[in-house]
N, C-alpha and C positions, 0 to 999 in steps of 0.2 A: 505492498500500500504505499502511495506517495503521498507528501505533505507541501505543504506552502512553504516559502523561504522569503523573508523578508531582509532587505538590507537597510540598516539603521544608521543614520550619520546625526550623532547631536541630540540624540533623542526625537530624531524625526524620520518617520518610513519613508525613505526614497523611492524604494521599488520593490513590488512583491513579485515573486518570481513563481509561477505553476510548474507543477510536473505532471505526467502522464506514464501509467507503468504499460512499455512497450513487450514484456515478456508475456509468453504463453504459457507458463509454468507457475508453480507457487512462489518460487522467489522473484520478487518484484525487482526490474531494471527500470528506474526512474530516468526520466530525459524532459528538459524542458520543452513546454508545450509550445512556445515561441509565439510571434503575433499572428493575429487570425485564428486562433483556435483558444476557444472559453475552455478551461479545465477545473471541472468545482473539485473538492474532497474525492478521493480513491478515484480517480479517473484512469482509464485502461485504455488500451487499442480495442479490446472486445466491444466495451460500453460505447464507444467514439463508433466504431463500423455499424454496432447492430441497432444504436439508437436507444437503446433499454438500459438500465442500472438497478440491480438489485435493490439499492436504498431508495429508489423512488426517481420521479422525472428531474427534481432539482439537483441530482447528481449525474446527470447524463453530460459528458463533455460535448461540445460541436463546433463545428465550423461557425465563426462568427458572419453574420449579415455580411454582404460586400465582398466576401471571399468565397475561394473555390479550391477543393483540394480533390484529386482522382480517390478511386476506392484502392488502387493498388497503391499509393503512396499518399496515405490520409494527411500526414505531418509536413508533406511538402505543400506549402500553401502560397495561391498566388491570390493577387488582390483584384477585383473587376473593373475595369475602366466604367462601367454602368453598374452599380449597385443594384438596381432592379433586374440585373441579370442573374444576381446570384443572391438568394434570401438566407444562404448558410444552412446550419444544421448538421443531417449526415454528409461525409464526403461523397462526392457525386453527384450533389443536388443542384438542378438549376431550375430557373424560372420557367415556365410555360414550357416548351419542347426544344428548348434550346440546346444545342451540341458543342462540342470541343471544349478547349483548354482556353482561358476559362469563360467558358458558357458564352461563345463568342457568336455563333451562327444557328439561325432557324434551320431547319431540315427542309432539303429541296421542293420546290413551289411553293415555300412561306415567306414570309417577310415579318418584320419587327415591328408592330404599330400599337402605340398606347399601351405598353407593358405586356403584350403578348405577341406569339407567332400567330399570325393569319394568313389564311391561303391566298395565293397571288387571283385576285379576278381579271376578268377580261376586260372590265374596264380601265386599271390600271395598267395592263400592257398596252390598251388602244391610246391610252392617254401619253405612255412613252413613245410609242410610234409618230403620235402627233408632235410633240416636242423637238423629234428628231427630224421631221419634215420641216418643222418649223426653223430649224438652226441651218436647214441647206436653203431655204429661201430666204430667210432675212440676211445672208451675206451678201447677194446679188443686189437685194434693194439697198445694204448699206451702200454698195457702190455706187448707185444712181443718185442715192439722196446725199452721199456726202464728197461730190466730187463736182462740186458747183463753183463757178467762174467766180476769182477773187476780183470783190467788188469793195468799193471804198465805204459805201454802207452796208451793212450787214443785214442779210435778209431774213423773215421770219423763220423760213425752214432751217437757215443756218443758227439761229438764236435756239430754237427747239434742238436741234441736234447736240449743240455744247451743252444743252442743259440738261438732257438725259444721260450725257458722258458724266457730268459733274454727278448727279443724282447716283449713277451706277458706282462710280469710284466712292462716295460716301456710304453706301450700302455696302461696299465691299470692305473698306474699313471697319464699320460697325461690326460686320460678321468677324473679320480677322481678331476685334477685340472680345469679343465672347467665345473665340477657341481658347482665349486663355484660362490656364487653369486655377483662376480665381474665382471664389463665392461671391457670384455677383447678385443683387437682390433679384426676386423672383419675376418682376415685371421687366425688368431688362433682359435677362436671361430668355426668358420667354419670346421678347420680341424678337431677339437675333436668331432663333431658330430657323424661319423661313428665309432667313437673310441668306444662309450657308448655302441656299442654290447659286448666289451670285461669285461662289466660290467652287461651285463643280463640287460641293460635298454632297453628292446624287444618292449616297448610302442611307441617307435621312427621308428619302423620297423613294423608298421602296424599290431601288435600282437591282437589289437582288432578283427580282421578278424576272427581269432579262438578262441581268448580268451573270447570274448562276450565284452559286454559295461559295465558291472559290473567293477570298478576299484579295489575293494579288490578280485575279484574272480581270476583276472589277477596278483593280487599282490601274491595271494596265489601259485597260478601255478608256477609264477616266482619262490616262496621260494621251492618250491617241486622239483625243478632240483636236488639240492644237494642232498638229499635223495635218490632221482630216482638215481643218478649216482652209490652211494653207494651199494644200492640195486641191480641194474643191475650188476654189478662188482661179487658179491655174487652170483648171480645167477651164472653169467658165470663160475664162480669157480664150482659150483656145477654141471652143465651141463657136464663140461669138464671130470669129472670124468667116466662118460660113454662112453667117446671116445674107440674106439677099439684099440687094441693093436699096431698095424700097425702104428696109431697115438700117440703114447704114449708121444712122443717126445711135443705133443702141449696141454696135459694136465697141468693144471694151479696148481700152488704150492701156499702154505698158508703163505710162507712168500714175495712170488712174488707178491701174490694178497694184501697183507697188504701195500707193497711198492707201487702198483700201486694207491691203495686208497691214500696214503700219496702225491702222486704226484698231484693225481685232487683235493686234499683238498687245497692243497699248492698254486694251481695255481686259486684256488676257494676263496681264501681269500680276495681279493679285493673286488669282488663281493659281498659276504657275508656279508662284513662291510658295504658296499654303502645300500645295500638291508635292513639291520637290522635297519640302521639309518635313514631313509627315513621319518619316523613317527616323528623323531626329527628335521628335515630341515624344520621349521615353519617359518610363515610370519605372519604379524596381518594386519587384513582388517580395513580398517576406524571404521565401525560399531565394533570393538573391538573381532570379531569371529579370530579364526586361523585356518590355512592351512598349510599341508605339502607343500613343493616347488613342490615334486612329484606328480603329480596327481595321480599315479598308485600304491599310499602306502596305504596299508591295514588297516589302522588307523578304529577304532572303533566308536569315537564320528563323529558327522557331524555337518554339515554347519546349516542346518536346516531342509531340506527335502530327506536326504540319498543320495545325489546323489555325493557329493564330500566329499573323506575324510578327514578329519580333524585333528588338533592335539588334 
């Protein structure tokens, strides 16, 4: 049987260390529980795994909420990026139908919405297809709207274009601030959630329904948005040369195409920087492993089983 141990300095209890019996035989072998494990009196590996104790429910050791450990290594504790994913309790316990280490992904065909894994409906897939088509239609529209002749007096169209650019830059900045690991007031944190779309943080918008359950694959698909946009503008430039003479005014010019690419890359600077640094936005687990704050970051090293990307 293992007991508590306290460190007392000048009459003040500095730290209380709890222990758990890891021996399967009668002779106890006590080891510190460590962060993320709640060990009451007479804790043992058997009671931690079974979720029951002879002395009653108050003496059952458990994984703390917001943490996770596997059944194979109950004392190797991971800290969950989203505490709602890990309710704690017995080792191997995840919220809803989440899988992986530490409770990172829904099963195939489902996505995380409002604290639970729900099935990907046809409406979600249709909406994503709509936004992809809108992306490819917006870039040519920007070409024609953003390459107006330079005049001494700014036109209404140019004023609207500059205003939209400033608003998008402001929303991107607020979204970046919301990504910081700081406890923001609930009203501000809630208002920045939808702004993450301007940083291509599409995993919050059921991107797993079309990108799959693999986090590295979703990360790569997100990164490909930028070269795809440039390639699409080049393709539009090449195809416009085949327009008939009656539509010659719609043919794209080299300088105007480069200008449109510059607009696209300028607006994309914030999302590019955020996505590129996702692998560097790390935190340390109680067991010493490291993970990315963003679960969709496509880092190479893994926590152990290849489910969640790590730093």
